N, CA and C atoms as an extended XYZ file, in Angstrom:
297
Properties=species:S:1:pos:R:3:atomname:S:1:resname:S:1:resid:I:1 pbc="F F F"
N        30.865      -12.058       50.366 N   MET     1
C        30.817      -13.559       49.858 CA  MET     1
C        29.681      -12.973       48.485 C   MET     1
N        29.633      -14.833       47.792 N   ASP     2
C        28.242      -14.358       46.833 CA  ASP     2
C        27.619      -14.708       47.771 C   ASP     2
N        26.172      -14.705       47.050 N   LYS     3
C        24.783      -15.579       48.382 CA  LYS     3
C        24.545      -16.602       47.405 C   LYS     3
N        24.396      -17.548       47.912 N   PHE     4
C        23.624      -18.884       46.955 CA  PHE     4
C        22.140      -18.314       46.876 C   PHE     4
N        21.251      -18.249       45.743 N   VAL     5
C        19.857      -18.806       46.153 CA  VAL     5
C        20.031      -19.682       45.548 C   VAL     5
N        18.773      -20.634       46.084 N   GLY     6
C        18.365      -22.180       46.034 CA  GLY     6
C        17.029      -22.018       45.618 C   GLY     6
N        16.332      -23.389       44.990 N   PHE     7
C        15.018      -23.121       44.217 CA  PHE     7
C        13.916      -22.518       45.028 C   PHE     7
N        14.203      -23.055       46.882 N   GLU     8
C        13.002      -22.703       47.385 CA  GLU     8
C        13.180      -20.547       47.783 C   GLU     8
N        13.947      -20.103       47.780 N   SER     9
C        14.402      -19.415       47.871 CA  SER     9
C        13.278      -17.941       46.858 C   SER     9
N        12.971      -16.921       48.068 N   GLU    10
C        12.334      -15.880       46.882 CA  GLU    10
C        12.353      -15.341       45.961 C   GLU    10
N        14.141      -14.560       46.177 N   GLU    11
C        14.074      -14.274       44.830 CA  GLU    11
C        14.392      -15.451       44.047 C   GLU    11
N        14.312      -16.676       43.793 N   PHE    12
C        14.450      -18.102       42.526 CA  PHE    12
C        13.197      -17.382       42.166 C   PHE    12
N        12.088      -17.775       43.065 N   LYS    13
C        10.766      -17.614       42.754 CA  LYS    13
C        10.779      -16.478       42.201 C   LYS    13
N        10.800      -15.060       42.940 N   GLU    14
C        10.552      -13.620       41.832 CA  GLU    14
C        11.522      -13.797       40.122 C   GLU    14
N        12.327      -14.243       40.237 N   LEU    15
C        12.959      -14.558       38.759 CA  LEU    15
C        12.304      -15.857       38.224 C   LEU    15
N        11.462      -17.005       38.590 N   VAL    16
C        10.653      -17.690       37.652 CA  VAL    16
C         9.691      -17.333       36.957 C   VAL    16
N         8.666      -16.554       38.358 N   GLY    17
C         7.608      -15.687       37.929 CA  GLY    17
C         8.016      -14.187       36.457 C   GLY    17
N         9.216      -13.848       36.555 N   GLN    18
C         9.326      -12.741       35.905 CA  GLN    18
C         9.567      -13.240       33.967 C   GLN    18
N        10.265      -14.848       34.806 N   MET    19
C        10.416      -15.185       33.267 CA  MET    19
C         8.669      -15.619       32.390 C   MET    19
N         7.937      -15.765       33.383 N   LYS    20
C         6.742      -15.881       33.076 CA  LYS    20
C         6.021      -15.396       32.395 C   LYS    20
N         6.189      -14.037       32.843 N   GLN    21
C         5.758      -12.974       32.561 CA  GLN    21
C         6.372      -12.971       30.964 C   GLN    21
N         7.603      -12.793       31.003 N   ALA    22
C         8.273      -12.642       30.583 CA  ALA    22
C         8.082      -13.263       28.677 C   ALA    22
N         7.945      -14.704       28.887 N   ARG    23
C         7.205      -15.584       27.717 CA  ARG    23
C         6.335      -15.302       28.106 C   ARG    23
N         5.146      -15.229       28.415 N   SER    24
C         3.600      -14.702       28.016 CA  SER    24
C         3.559      -13.063       26.753 C   SER    24
N         4.044      -12.244       27.072 N   ASP    25
C         4.632      -10.987       26.311 CA  ASP    25
C         4.768      -11.399       25.356 C   ASP    25
N         5.868      -11.769       25.453 N   VAL    26
C         6.493      -12.945       23.889 CA  VAL    26
C         5.043      -13.218       22.600 C   VAL    26
N         4.044      -14.350       23.513 N   GLN    27
C         3.659      -14.699       23.492 CA  GLN    27
C         2.721      -13.994       22.671 C   GLN    27
N         1.800      -12.998       23.266 N   ASP    28
C         1.137      -12.001       23.313 CA  ASP    28
C         1.301      -11.322       21.543 C   ASP    28
N         2.437      -10.830       22.183 N   VAL    29
C         3.125       -9.868       20.793 CA  VAL    29
C         2.900      -10.800       19.547 C   VAL    29
N         3.913      -11.829       19.335 N   ARG    30
C         3.542      -13.587       17.796 CA  ARG    30
C         2.473      -12.730       17.999 C   ARG    30
N         1.738      -13.662       18.677 N   ASP    31
C        -0.178      -13.751       18.285 CA  ASP    31
C        -0.651      -12.735       17.695 C   ASP    31
N        -0.625      -11.378       17.808 N   LYS    32
C        -1.008      -10.311       17.735 CA  LYS    32
C        -0.492       -9.524       16.454 C   LYS    32
N         0.638       -9.906       16.238 N   TYR    33
C         1.636       -9.556       15.008 CA  TYR    33
C         1.180      -10.156       13.639 C   TYR    33
N         1.235       -9.201       12.900 N   ARG    34
C         0.304       -9.315       11.105 CA  ARG    34
C         1.749       -9.155       10.036 C   ARG    34
N         1.837       -9.445        9.904 N   PRO    35
C         2.836       -8.338        8.971 CA  PRO    35
C         1.516       -8.154        7.711 C   PRO    35
N         3.103       -7.091        7.094 N   THR    36
C         2.777       -6.892        6.009 CA  THR    36
C         2.197       -6.973        4.214 C   THR    36
N         1.244       -7.245        3.395 N   LEU    37
C         1.817       -7.242        2.641 CA  LEU    37
C         1.932       -5.842        1.572 C   LEU    37
N         2.554       -5.692        1.089 N   ALA    38
C         2.553       -4.906        0.067 CA  ALA    38
C         1.809       -3.080        1.284 C   ALA    38
N         2.399       -3.161        2.098 N   ASP    39
C         3.100       -2.338        2.993 CA  ASP    39
C         1.096       -2.087        3.646 C   ASP    39
N         0.432       -2.956        3.601 N   LYS    40
C        -1.548       -3.032        3.679 CA  LYS    40
C        -1.810       -4.305        4.607 C   LYS    40
N        -2.097       -4.165        6.183 N   ARG    41
C        -2.194       -4.584        7.143 CA  ARG    41
C        -3.735       -5.448        6.608 C   ARG    41
N        -3.708       -7.149        6.540 N   TYR    42
C        -5.249       -7.641        7.097 CA  TYR    42
C        -5.561       -7.968        7.507 C   TYR    42
N        -7.027       -8.553        7.745 N   LEU    43
C        -7.157       -8.533        9.652 CA  LEU    43
C        -7.984      -10.003        9.057 C   LEU    43
N        -8.000      -10.694        9.999 N   SER    44
C        -9.040      -11.563       10.031 CA  SER    44
C       -10.274      -10.579       10.357 C   SER    44
N       -11.371      -12.121       10.097 N   GLY    45
C       -13.117      -12.092       10.591 CA  GLY    45
C       -12.988      -11.703       11.933 C   GLY    45
N       -12.281      -12.242       12.917 N   GLU    46
C       -12.582      -12.248       14.677 CA  GLU    46
C       -11.864      -10.621       14.556 C   GLU    46
N       -10.632      -10.069       14.044 N   GLU    47
C       -10.498       -9.150       14.402 CA  GLU    47
C       -11.209       -8.390       13.840 C   GLU    47
N       -11.503       -8.109       12.515 N   VAL    48
C       -12.724       -7.093       12.325 CA  VAL    48
C       -13.493       -7.391       13.175 C   VAL    48
N       -14.593       -8.385       13.863 N   MET    49
C       -15.633       -8.384       14.524 CA  MET    49
C       -15.388       -7.312       15.599 C   MET    49
N       -13.642       -7.722       16.284 N   GLU    50
C       -14.054       -7.356       17.759 CA  GLU    50
C       -13.691       -5.446       17.416 C   GLU    50
N       -13.132       -5.218       16.706 N   TYR    51
C       -12.877       -3.702       15.940 CA  TYR    51
C       -14.010       -3.071       15.864 C   TYR    51
N       -15.376       -3.613       15.379 N   LEU    52
C       -15.764       -2.739       15.126 CA  LEU    52
C       -17.850       -3.477       15.501 C   LEU    52
N       -16.878       -4.477       16.140 N   HIS    53
C       -18.370       -4.851       17.467 CA  HIS    53
C       -19.565       -5.463       16.543 C   HIS    53
N       -19.463       -6.424       16.583 N   ILE    54
C       -20.299       -6.578       15.451 CA  ILE    54
C       -20.388       -8.382       15.116 C   ILE    54
N       -21.551       -8.856       15.111 N   SER    55
C       -21.369      -10.197       15.298 CA  SER    55
C       -20.780      -11.095       13.861 C   SER    55
N       -20.983      -12.715       13.678 N   LEU    56
C       -20.607      -13.116       12.815 CA  LEU    56
C       -21.304      -12.891       11.254 C   LEU    56
N       -22.688      -12.613       11.831 N   ARG    57
C       -23.550      -12.439       10.877 CA  ARG    57
C       -23.699      -11.193        9.955 C   ARG    57
N       -23.463      -10.140       10.814 N   THR    58
C       -23.443       -8.820       10.179 CA  THR    58
C       -22.202       -8.901        9.497 C   THR    58
N       -21.341       -9.247        9.538 N   LEU    59
C       -20.095       -9.402        8.722 CA  LEU    59
C       -20.402       -9.720        7.705 C   LEU    59
N       -20.715      -11.069        7.807 N   GLN    60
C       -21.492      -12.087        6.335 CA  GLN    60
C       -22.250      -10.794        5.996 C   GLN    60
N       -23.459       -9.607        6.365 N   THR    61
C       -23.764       -9.138        5.536 CA  THR    61
C       -22.914       -7.779        4.804 C   THR    61
N       -21.962       -7.606        5.565 N   LEU    62
C       -21.202       -6.266        5.123 CA  LEU    62
C       -19.806       -7.307        4.106 C   LEU    62
N       -19.849       -8.391        4.068 N   ARG    63
C       -19.666       -8.575        2.491 CA  ARG    63
C       -20.083       -9.186        1.691 C   ARG    63
N       -21.507       -9.301        1.653 N   ASP    64
C       -22.345       -9.793        0.849 CA  ASP    64
C       -23.179       -8.522        0.266 C   ASP    64
N       -23.033       -7.433        0.672 N   LYS    65
C       -24.122       -5.758        0.351 CA  LYS    65
C       -22.816       -5.657       -0.106 C   LYS    65
N       -20.941       -6.219       -0.226 N   ARG    66
C       -19.994       -5.138       -0.572 CA  ARG    66
C       -20.159       -3.582       -0.663 C   ARG    66
N       -20.102       -3.543        1.213 N   ILE    67
C       -20.236       -2.490        2.023 CA  ILE    67
C       -18.331       -3.239        1.906 C   ILE    67
N       -17.591       -4.032        2.565 N   ILE    68
C       -16.247       -3.741        2.620 CA  ILE    68
C       -15.965       -4.948        1.840 C   ILE    68
N       -15.026       -4.869        1.493 N   GLY    69
C       -13.888       -5.545        1.277 CA  GLY    69
C       -12.964       -6.792        1.151 C   GLY    69
N       -12.582       -7.491        0.475 N   TYR    70
C       -12.335       -8.819        1.609 CA  TYR    70
C       -11.302      -10.000        0.262 C   TYR    70
N       -10.575      -10.337        0.498 N   THR    71
C        -9.705      -11.770        0.277 CA  THR    71
C        -9.243      -13.316        0.758 C   THR    71
N        -9.349      -14.386       -0.383 N   THR    72
C        -9.669      -15.109        0.152 CA  THR    72
C        -8.400      -16.021       -0.067 C   THR    72
N        -8.085      -16.663        0.929 N   ILE    73
C        -6.517      -17.308        0.713 CA  ILE    73
C        -6.582      -18.395        1.303 C   ILE    73
N        -6.577      -19.484        1.177 N   GLY    74
C        -6.654      -20.816        1.538 CA  GLY    74
C        -8.065      -21.500        1.954 C   GLY    74
N        -8.982      -20.706        1.588 N   GLY    75
C       -10.051      -20.263        2.726 CA  GLY    75
C       -10.342      -19.369        3.886 C   GLY    75
N        -8.926      -19.229        3.746 N   LYS    76
C        -9.497      -17.980        5.050 CA  LYS    76
C        -9.582      -16.258        4.066 C   LYS    76
N       -10.618      -16.202        4.692 N   ILE    77
C       -11.153      -14.329        4.458 CA  ILE    77
C       -10.234      -13.169        5.172 C   ILE    77
N        -9.561      -12.230        4.777 N   LEU    78
C        -8.809      -11.476        5.121 CA  LEU    78
C        -9.359      -10.143        4.730 C   LEU    78
N        -9.133       -9.052        5.577 N   TYR    79
C       -10.044       -8.215        5.133 CA  TYR    79
C        -9.074       -6.887        5.660 C   TYR    79
N        -8.993       -5.770        4.527 N   PRO    80
C        -7.681       -4.675        4.213 CA  PRO    80
C        -8.340       -3.795        5.608 C   PRO    80
N        -7.574       -3.737        6.285 N   GLU    81
C        -7.574       -2.539        7.385 CA  GLU    81
C        -8.007       -1.133        7.291 C   GLU    81
N        -7.595       -0.842        5.721 N   GLU    82
C        -7.387        0.727        5.398 CA  GLU    82
C        -8.718        0.369        4.761 C   GLU    82
N        -9.389       -0.175        3.534 N   GLU    83
C       -10.489       -0.154        3.413 CA  GLU    83
C       -11.801        0.148        4.901 C   GLU    83
N       -11.752       -0.439        5.092 N   LEU    84
C       -12.552       -0.453        7.165 CA  LEU    84
C       -12.555        0.908        6.998 C   LEU    84
N       -11.432        1.324        7.789 N   HIS    85
C       -11.032        3.032        7.789 CA  HIS    85
C       -12.304        3.123        7.315 C   HIS    85
N       -11.116        3.592        5.486 N   GLN    86
C       -12.357        4.063        4.620 CA  GLN    86
C       -14.045        4.061        4.700 C   GLN    86
N       -14.501        2.824        4.680 N   VAL    87
C       -15.980        2.828        4.687 CA  VAL    87
C       -16.486        3.252        6.342 C   VAL    87
N       -15.244        3.620        7.220 N   LEU    88
C       -15.588        4.091        8.429 CA  LEU    88
C       -16.415        5.410        8.524 C   LEU    88
N       -14.935        6.027        7.498 N   TYR    89
C       -15.073        7.405        7.527 CA  TYR    89
C       -15.617        7.727        6.590 C   TYR    89
N       -15.928        7.151        5.650 N   GLN    90
C       -17.388        7.344        4.910 CA  GLN    90
C       -18.682        7.682        5.073 C   GLN    90
N       -18.957        6.980        6.257 N   ASN    91
C       -20.367        6.819        7.038 CA  ASN    91
C       -20.592        7.329        8.009 C   ASN    91
N       -19.484        8.315        8.854 N   TYR    92
C       -19.591        9.026        9.465 CA  TYR    92
C       -20.743       10.510        9.210 C   TYR    92
N       -21.072        9.993       10.760 N   ARG    93
C       -22.379       11.499       10.445 CA  ARG    93
C       -21.703       12.808       11.899 C   ARG    93
N       -20.805       13.482       11.902 N   SER    94
C       -21.039       14.602       12.652 CA  SER    94
C       -21.700       14.719       13.393 C   SER    94
N       -21.940       15.172       14.893 N   LEU    95
C       -22.904       15.968       15.910 CA  LEU    95
C       -23.291       17.198       15.423 C   LEU    95
N       -24.338       17.414       14.893 N   GLU    96
C       -24.840       18.290       14.535 CA  GLU    96
C       -25.928       19.685       15.631 C   GLU    96
N       -24.935       20.107       16.063 N   LEU    97
C       -26.119       20.882       17.213 CA  LEU    97
C       -27.406       21.697       17.135 C   LEU    97
N       -28.997       21.612       17.350 N   PRO    98
C       -29.603       22.088       16.888 CA  PRO    98
C       -29.800       23.561       17.069 C   PRO    98
N       -28.845       23.860       17.918 N   PHE    99
C       -28.879       25.633       17.995 CA  PHE    99
C       -27.152       26.463       17.501 C   PHE    99
């Protein structure tokens, strides 16, 4: 015989919990998805600050000194991810052992 699953059953509560988790996971992916433009990925200022562990003021200074490139679309500033990697690579200093 088939078992009836009611609204108060543990099976139903578990199913609802799994559905909520799936919805949350899909929302996270949607929020973090950034389509590419000409095979280049652009990051928002918030993403750059988190990626580089810097403040908004430091990000502004990097822009003002033309250390990192950016583009403005509709008042929103976007940073090419590839250029951030280049800047990090150009400024990389390897650890030299004294002996």
